[in-house]
PDB file of N, CA, C and O in Angstrom, chain B, residues numbered from 101:
ATOM      1  N   MET B 101       0.836  -1.163   0.000  1.00  0.00           N
ATOM      2  CA  MET B 101       0.000   0.000   0.000  1.00  0.00           C
ATOM      3  C   MET B 101       0.887   1.234   0.000  1.00  0.00           C
ATOM      4  O   MET B 101       1.843   1.323   0.770  1.00  0.00           O
ATOM      5  N   PHE B 102       0.571   2.163  -0.847  1.00  0.00           N
ATOM      6  CA  PHE B 102       1.251   3.460  -0.903  1.00  0.00           C
ATOM      7  C   PHE B 102       0.183   4.533  -0.749  1.00  0.00           C
ATOM      8  O   PHE B 102      -0.825   4.512  -1.455  1.00  0.00           O
ATOM      9  N   THR B 103       0.396   5.470   0.166  1.00  0.00           N
ATOM     10  CA  THR B 103      -0.567   6.523   0.423  1.00  0.00           C
ATOM     11  C   THR B 103       0.067   7.871   0.160  1.00  0.00           C
ATOM     12  O   THR B 103       1.202   8.116   0.568  1.00  0.00           O
ATOM     13  N   PHE B 104      -0.654   8.742  -0.516  1.00  0.00           N
ATOM     14  CA  PHE B 104      -0.192  10.102  -0.767  1.00  0.00           C
ATOM     15  C   PHE B 104      -1.408  10.996  -0.901  1.00  0.00           C
ATOM     16  O   PHE B 104      -2.335  10.698  -1.653  1.00  0.00           O
ATOM     17  N   ASP B 105      -1.392  12.113  -0.149  1.00  0.00           N
ATOM     18  CA  ASP B 105      -2.533  13.027  -0.092  1.00  0.00           C
ATOM     19  C   ASP B 105      -3.810  12.240   0.214  1.00  0.00           C
ATOM     20  O   ASP B 105      -3.872  11.546   1.228  1.00  0.00           O
ATOM     21  N   ASP B 106      -4.806  12.334  -0.628  1.00  0.00           N
ATOM     22  CA  ASP B 106      -6.048  11.579  -0.442  1.00  0.00           C
ATOM     23  C   ASP B 106      -6.175  10.465  -1.467  1.00  0.00           C
ATOM     24  O   ASP B 106      -7.278  10.118  -1.891  1.00  0.00           O
ATOM     25  N   GLN B 107      -5.033   9.906  -1.863  1.00  0.00           N
ATOM     26  CA  GLN B 107      -5.031   8.809  -2.817  1.00  0.00           C
ATOM     27  C   GLN B 107      -4.189   7.669  -2.273  1.00  0.00           C
ATOM     28  O   GLN B 107      -3.318   7.876  -1.428  1.00  0.00           O
ATOM     29  N   MET B 108      -4.451   6.469  -2.759  1.00  0.00           N
ATOM     30  CA  MET B 108      -3.786   5.289  -2.249  1.00  0.00           C
ATOM     31  C   MET B 108      -3.702   4.240  -3.354  1.00  0.00           C
ATOM     32  O   MET B 108      -4.634   4.072  -4.140  1.00  0.00           O
ATOM     33  N   LEU B 109      -2.577   3.544  -3.403  1.00  0.00           N
ATOM     34  CA  LEU B 109      -2.425   2.388  -4.280  1.00  0.00           C
ATOM     35  C   LEU B 109      -2.396   1.157  -3.385  1.00  0.00           C
ATOM     36  O   LEU B 109      -1.575   1.066  -2.472  1.00  0.00           O
ATOM     37  N   VAL B 110      -3.291   0.211  -3.646  1.00  0.00           N
ATOM     38  CA  VAL B 110      -3.438  -0.975  -2.806  1.00  0.00           C
ATOM     39  C   VAL B 110      -3.392  -2.211  -3.690  1.00  0.00           C
ATOM     40  O   VAL B 110      -4.034  -2.255  -4.740  1.00  0.00           O
ATOM     41  N   THR B 111      -2.631  -3.216  -3.266  1.00  0.00           N
ATOM     42  CA  THR B 111      -2.622  -4.507  -3.937  1.00  0.00           C
ATOM     43  C   THR B 111      -3.133  -5.543  -2.945  1.00  0.00           C
ATOM     44  O   THR B 111      -2.353  -6.081  -2.159  1.00  0.00           O
ATOM     45  N   PRO B 112      -4.437  -5.829  -2.970  1.00  0.00           N
ATOM     46  CA  PRO B 112      -4.967  -6.814  -2.030  1.00  0.00           C
ATOM     47  C   PRO B 112      -4.511  -8.224  -2.400  1.00  0.00           C
ATOM     48  O   PRO B 112      -4.341  -8.551  -3.574  1.00  0.00           O
ATOM     49  N   HIS B 113      -4.317  -9.044  -1.378  1.00  0.00           N
ATOM     50  CA  HIS B 113      -3.913 -10.435  -1.610  1.00  0.00           C
ATOM     51  C   HIS B 113      -5.096 -11.229  -2.139  1.00  0.00           C
ATOM     52  O   HIS B 113      -6.194 -11.168  -1.587  1.00  0.00           O
ATOM     53  N   ILE B 114      -4.868 -11.961  -3.193  1.00  0.00           N
ATOM     54  CA  ILE B 114      -5.892 -12.855  -3.740  1.00  0.00           C
ATOM     55  C   ILE B 114      -5.332 -14.267  -3.666  1.00  0.00           C
ATOM     56  O   ILE B 114      -4.238 -14.544  -4.156  1.00  0.00           O
ATOM     57  N   SER B 115      -6.093 -15.145  -3.053  1.00  0.00           N
ATOM     58  CA  SER B 115      -5.663 -16.527  -2.857  1.00  0.00           C
ATOM     59  C   SER B 115      -5.226 -17.158  -4.178  1.00  0.00           C
ATOM     60  O   SER B 115      -5.833 -16.932  -5.225  1.00  0.00           O
ATOM     61  N   ASN B 116      -4.186 -17.935  -4.105  1.00  0.00           N
ATOM     62  CA  ASN B 116      -3.630 -18.684  -5.249  1.00  0.00           C
ATOM     63  C   ASN B 116      -2.942 -17.818  -6.292  1.00  0.00           C
ATOM     64  O   ASN B 116      -2.622 -18.311  -7.374  1.00  0.00           O
ATOM     65  N   LEU B 117      -2.703 -16.547  -6.003  1.00  0.00           N
ATOM     66  CA  LEU B 117      -1.966 -15.688  -6.930  1.00  0.00           C
ATOM     67  C   LEU B 117      -0.720 -15.160  -6.259  1.00  0.00           C
ATOM     68  O   LEU B 117      -0.706 -14.925  -5.051  1.00  0.00           O
ATOM     69  N   LEU B 118       0.312 -14.977  -7.030  1.00  0.00           N
ATOM     70  CA  LEU B 118       1.510 -14.315  -6.524  1.00  0.00           C
ATOM     71  C   LEU B 118       1.249 -12.818  -6.463  1.00  0.00           C
ATOM     72  O   LEU B 118       0.335 -12.315  -7.116  1.00  0.00           O
ATOM     73  N   GLY B 119       2.050 -12.108  -5.681  1.00  0.00           N
ATOM     74  CA  GLY B 119       1.848 -10.675  -5.505  1.00  0.00           C
ATOM     75  C   GLY B 119       1.776  -9.903  -6.803  1.00  0.00           C
ATOM     76  O   GLY B 119       0.906  -9.049  -6.970  1.00  0.00           O
ATOM     77  N   HIS B 120       2.691 -10.194  -7.737  1.00  0.00           N
ATOM     78  CA  HIS B 120       2.703  -9.436  -8.992  1.00  0.00           C
ATOM     79  C   HIS B 120       1.546  -9.806  -9.911  1.00  0.00           C
ATOM     80  O   HIS B 120       1.310  -9.117 -10.904  1.00  0.00           O
ATOM     81  N   GLU B 121       0.818 -10.878  -9.604  1.00  0.00           N
ATOM     82  CA  GLU B 121      -0.337 -11.264 -10.410  1.00  0.00           C
ATOM     83  C   GLU B 121      -1.642 -10.663  -9.869  1.00  0.00           C
ATOM     84  O   GLU B 121      -2.673 -10.706 -10.540  1.00  0.00           O
ATOM     85  N   SER B 122      -1.590 -10.109  -8.666  1.00  0.00           N
ATOM     86  CA  SER B 122      -2.790  -9.526  -8.060  1.00  0.00           C
ATOM     87  C   SER B 122      -3.051  -8.142  -8.641  1.00  0.00           C
ATOM     88  O   SER B 122      -2.117  -7.462  -9.064  1.00  0.00           O
ATOM     89  N   PRO B 123      -4.307  -7.724  -8.665  1.00  0.00           N
ATOM     90  CA  PRO B 123      -4.630  -6.401  -9.214  1.00  0.00           C
ATOM     91  C   PRO B 123      -4.192  -5.285  -8.270  1.00  0.00           C
ATOM     92  O   PRO B 123      -4.092  -5.487  -7.059  1.00  0.00           O
ATOM     93  N   MET B 124      -3.937  -4.125  -8.827  1.00  0.00           N
ATOM     94  CA  MET B 124      -3.643  -2.942  -8.031  1.00  0.00           C
ATOM     95  C   MET B 124      -4.842  -2.008  -8.142  1.00  0.00           C
ATOM     96  O   MET B 124      -5.350  -1.747  -9.233  1.00  0.00           O
ATOM     97  N   LEU B 125      -5.283  -1.510  -6.983  1.00  0.00           N
ATOM     98  CA  LEU B 125      -6.408  -0.582  -6.944  1.00  0.00           C
ATOM     99  C   LEU B 125      -5.889   0.827  -6.691  1.00  0.00           C
ATOM    100  O   LEU B 125      -5.026   1.028  -5.835  1.00  0.00           O
ATOM    101  N   HIS B 126      -6.401   1.788  -7.417  1.00  0.00           N
ATOM    102  CA  HIS B 126      -6.073   3.200  -7.188  1.00  0.00           C
ATOM    103  C   HIS B 126      -7.306   3.809  -6.538  1.00  0.00           C
ATOM    104  O   HIS B 126      -8.339   3.988  -7.185  1.00  0.00           O
ATOM    105  N   LEU B 127      -7.187   4.128  -5.245  1.00  0.00           N
ATOM    106  CA  LEU B 127      -8.319   4.653  -4.486  1.00  0.00           C
ATOM    107  C   LEU B 127      -8.157   6.138  -4.235  1.00  0.00           C
ATOM    108  O   LEU B 127      -7.045   6.625  -4.033  1.00  0.00           O
ATOM    109  N   ARG B 128      -9.265   6.852  -4.247  1.00  0.00           N
ATOM    110  CA  ARG B 128      -9.296   8.265  -3.856  1.00  0.00           C
ATOM    111  C   ARG B 128     -10.276   8.410  -2.710  1.00  0.00           C
ATOM    112  O   ARG B 128     -11.349   7.806  -2.724  1.00  0.00           O
ATOM    113  N   ARG B 129      -9.914   9.203  -1.721  1.00  0.00           N
ATOM    114  CA  ARG B 129     -10.809   9.430  -0.585  1.00  0.00           C
ATOM    115  C   ARG B 129     -11.830  10.492  -0.979  1.00  0.00           C
ATOM    116  O   ARG B 129     -11.495  11.664  -1.145  1.00  0.00           O
ATOM    117  N   LEU B 130     -13.073  10.063  -1.126  1.00  0.00           N
ATOM    118  CA  LEU B 130     -14.141  10.975  -1.528  1.00  0.00           C
ATOM    119  C   LEU B 130     -15.081  11.301  -0.376  1.00  0.00           C
ATOM    120  O   LEU B 130     -15.846  12.261  -0.456  1.00  0.00           O
ATOM    121  N   GLY B 131     -15.033  10.518   0.688  1.00  0.00           N
ATOM    122  CA  GLY B 131     -15.906  10.738   1.835  1.00  0.00           C
ATOM    123  C   GLY B 131     -15.440   9.901   3.001  1.00  0.00           C
ATOM    124  O   GLY B 131     -14.460   9.163   2.903  1.00  0.00           O
ATOM    125  N   GLU B 132     -16.157  10.021   4.115  1.00  0.00           N
ATOM    126  CA  GLU B 132     -15.784   9.290   5.316  1.00  0.00           C
ATOM    127  C   GLU B 132     -16.263   7.848   5.259  1.00  0.00           C
ATOM    128  O   GLU B 132     -17.309   7.544   4.685  1.00  0.00           O
ATOM    129  N   ASP B 133     -15.475   6.963   5.868  1.00  0.00           N
ATOM    130  CA  ASP B 133     -15.792   5.543   6.033  1.00  0.00           C
ATOM    131  C   ASP B 133     -15.991   4.805   4.709  1.00  0.00           C
ATOM    132  O   ASP B 133     -16.745   3.834   4.636  1.00  0.00           O
ATOM    133  N   GLY B 134     -15.316   5.269   3.683  1.00  0.00           N
ATOM    134  CA  GLY B 134     -15.351   4.555   2.412  1.00  0.00           C
ATOM    135  C   GLY B 134     -14.222   3.538   2.346  1.00  0.00           C
ATOM    136  O   GLY B 134     -13.570   3.248   3.349  1.00  0.00           O
ATOM    137  N   LEU B 135     -14.007   3.016   1.183  1.00  0.00           N
ATOM    138  CA  LEU B 135     -12.978   2.004   0.983  1.00  0.00           C
ATOM    139  C   LEU B 135     -11.588   2.524   1.358  1.00  0.00           C
ATOM    140  O   LEU B 135     -10.793   1.797   1.952  1.00  0.00           O
ATOM    141  N   TYR B 136     -11.297   3.781   1.012  1.00  0.00           N
ATOM    142  CA  TYR B 136     -10.007   4.384   1.358  1.00  0.00           C
ATOM    143  C   TYR B 136      -9.792   4.354   2.868  1.00  0.00           C
ATOM    144  O   TYR B 136      -8.751   3.891   3.334  1.00  0.00           O
ATOM    145  N   ASP B 137     -10.765   4.842   3.639  1.00  0.00           N
ATOM    146  CA  ASP B 137     -10.630   4.885   5.097  1.00  0.00           C
ATOM    147  C   ASP B 137     -10.520   3.493   5.701  1.00  0.00           C
ATOM    148  O   ASP B 137      -9.813   3.308   6.692  1.00  0.00           O
ATOM    149  N   ARG B 138     -11.187   2.536   5.140  1.00  0.00           N
ATOM    150  CA  ARG B 138     -11.131   1.174   5.668  1.00  0.00           C
ATOM    151  C   ARG B 138      -9.754   0.559   5.457  1.00  0.00           C
ATOM    152  O   ARG B 138      -9.231  -0.097   6.358  1.00  0.00           O
ATOM    153  N   PHE B 139      -9.162   0.755   4.294  1.00  0.00           N
ATOM    154  CA  PHE B 139      -7.797   0.274   4.076  1.00  0.00           C
ATOM    155  C   PHE B 139      -6.815   1.020   4.970  1.00  0.00           C
ATOM    156  O   PHE B 139      -5.912   0.408   5.539  1.00  0.00           O
ATOM    157  N   ALA B 140      -6.978   2.328   5.099  1.00  0.00           N
ATOM    158  CA  ALA B 140      -6.081   3.130   5.935  1.00  0.00           C
ATOM    159  C   ALA B 140      -6.158   2.689   7.401  1.00  0.00           C
ATOM    160  O   ALA B 140      -5.130   2.606   8.073  1.00  0.00           O
ATOM    161  N   SER B 141      -7.349   2.409   7.897  1.00  0.00           N
ATOM    162  CA  SER B 141      -7.513   1.941   9.277  1.00  0.00           C
ATOM    163  C   SER B 141      -6.854   0.581   9.477  1.00  0.00           C
ATOM    164  O   SER B 141      -6.239   0.328  10.513  1.00  0.00           O
ATOM    165  N   HIS B 142      -6.983  -0.278   8.497  1.00  0.00           N
ATOM    166  CA  HIS B 142      -6.376  -1.605   8.567  1.00  0.00           C
ATOM    167  C   HIS B 142      -4.852  -1.497   8.674  1.00  0.00           C
ATOM    168  O   HIS B 142      -4.236  -2.153   9.514  1.00  0.00           O
ATOM    169  N   VAL B 143      -4.258  -0.681   7.835  1.00  0.00           N
ATOM    170  CA  VAL B 143      -2.804  -0.533   7.855  1.00  0.00           C
ATOM    171  C   VAL B 143      -2.338   0.140   9.146  1.00  0.00           C
ATOM    172  O   VAL B 143      -1.306  -0.240   9.700  1.00  0.00           O
ATOM    173  N   ALA B 144      -3.083   1.133   9.632  1.00  0.00           N
ATOM    174  CA  ALA B 144      -2.727   1.783  10.896  1.00  0.00           C
ATOM    175  C   ALA B 144      -2.734   0.769  12.033  1.00  0.00           C
ATOM    176  O   ALA B 144      -1.849   0.799  12.889  1.00  0.00           O
ATOM    177  N   ALA B 145      -3.715  -0.126  12.055  1.00  0.00           N
ATOM    178  CA  ALA B 145      -3.782  -1.154  13.095  1.00  0.00           C
ATOM    179  C   ALA B 145      -2.608  -2.122  12.992  1.00  0.00           C
ATOM    180  O   ALA B 145      -2.063  -2.547  14.012  1.00  0.00           O
ATOM    181  N   LEU B 146      -2.218  -2.470  11.779  1.00  0.00           N
ATOM    182  CA  LEU B 146      -1.064  -3.355  11.602  1.00  0.00           C
ATOM    183  C   LEU B 146       0.214  -2.699  12.127  1.00  0.00           C
ATOM    184  O   LEU B 146       1.012  -3.360  12.793  1.00  0.00           O
ATOM    185  N   TRP B 147       0.420  -1.421  11.841  1.00  0.00           N
ATOM    186  CA  TRP B 147       1.605  -0.713  12.311  1.00  0.00           C
ATOM    187  C   TRP B 147       1.626  -0.605  13.832  1.00  0.00           C
ATOM    188  O   TRP B 147       2.687  -0.713  14.448  1.00  0.00           O
ATOM    189  N   GLU B 148       0.454  -0.391  14.442  1.00  0.00           N
ATOM    190  CA  GLU B 148       0.381  -0.248  15.900  1.00  0.00           C
ATOM    191  C   GLU B 148       0.714  -1.547  16.618  1.00  0.00           C
ATOM    192  O   GLU B 148       1.302  -1.521  17.699  1.00  0.00           O
ATOM    193  N   THR B 149       0.347  -2.678  16.036  1.00  0.00           N
ATOM    194  CA  THR B 149       0.572  -3.961  16.691  1.00  0.00           C
ATOM    195  C   THR B 149       1.812  -4.685  16.171  1.00  0.00           C
ATOM    196  O   THR B 149       2.149  -5.764  16.657  1.00  0.00           O
ATOM    197  N   GLY B 150       2.485  -4.103  15.194  1.00  0.00           N
ATOM    198  CA  GLY B 150       3.660  -4.733  14.626  1.00  0.00           C
ATOM    199  C   GLY B 150       4.854  -4.693  15.579  1.00  0.00           C
ATOM    200  O   GLY B 150       4.899  -3.896  16.516  1.00  0.00           O
ATOM    201  N   ARG B 151       5.800  -5.556  15.317  1.00  0.00           N
ATOM    202  CA  ARG B 151       7.036  -5.564  16.098  1.00  0.00           C
ATOM    203  C   ARG B 151       8.193  -5.862  15.163  1.00  0.00           C
ATOM    204  O   ARG B 151       7.985  -6.433  14.093  1.00  0.00           O
ATOM    205  N   PRO B 152       9.407  -5.488  15.543  1.00  0.00           N
ATOM    206  CA  PRO B 152      10.558  -5.718  14.670  1.00  0.00           C
ATOM    207  C   PRO B 152      10.792  -7.220  14.416  1.00  0.00           C
ATOM    208  O   PRO B 152      10.520  -8.059  15.275  1.00  0.00           O
ATOM    209  N   VAL B 153      11.292  -7.525  13.241  1.00  0.00           N
ATOM    210  CA  VAL B 153      11.630  -8.907  12.919  1.00  0.00           C
ATOM    211  C   VAL B 153      12.844  -9.328  13.727  1.00  0.00           C
ATOM    212  O   VAL B 153      12.890 -10.439  14.254  1.00  0.00           O
ATOM    213  N   TRP B 154      13.819  -8.449  13.824  1.00  0.00           N
ATOM    214  CA  TRP B 154      15.015  -8.711  14.604  1.00  0.00           C
ATOM    215  C   TRP B 154      14.991  -7.834  15.864  1.00  0.00           C
ATOM    216  O   TRP B 154      14.770  -6.626  15.774  1.00  0.00           O
ATOM    217  N   PRO B 155      15.215  -8.437  17.026  1.00  0.00           N
ATOM    218  CA  PRO B 155      15.178  -7.648  18.268  1.00  0.00           C
ATOM    219  C   PRO B 155      16.269  -6.600  18.362  1.00  0.00           C
ATOM    220  O   PRO B 155      16.344  -5.875  19.354  1.00  0.00           O
TER     221      PRO B 155
END
């Protein structure tokens, strides 16, 4: 996921496909609680609960 201003590029994981075979979505934030905000909230939660791979 890449975020800039009110736009985002997202490559959702699709079962049985490699990363480069999955589609890329170009999202624009047009309102509250839309697809953009839902992806942004998901990534924020991942960052908050993440931990380093190496201590």
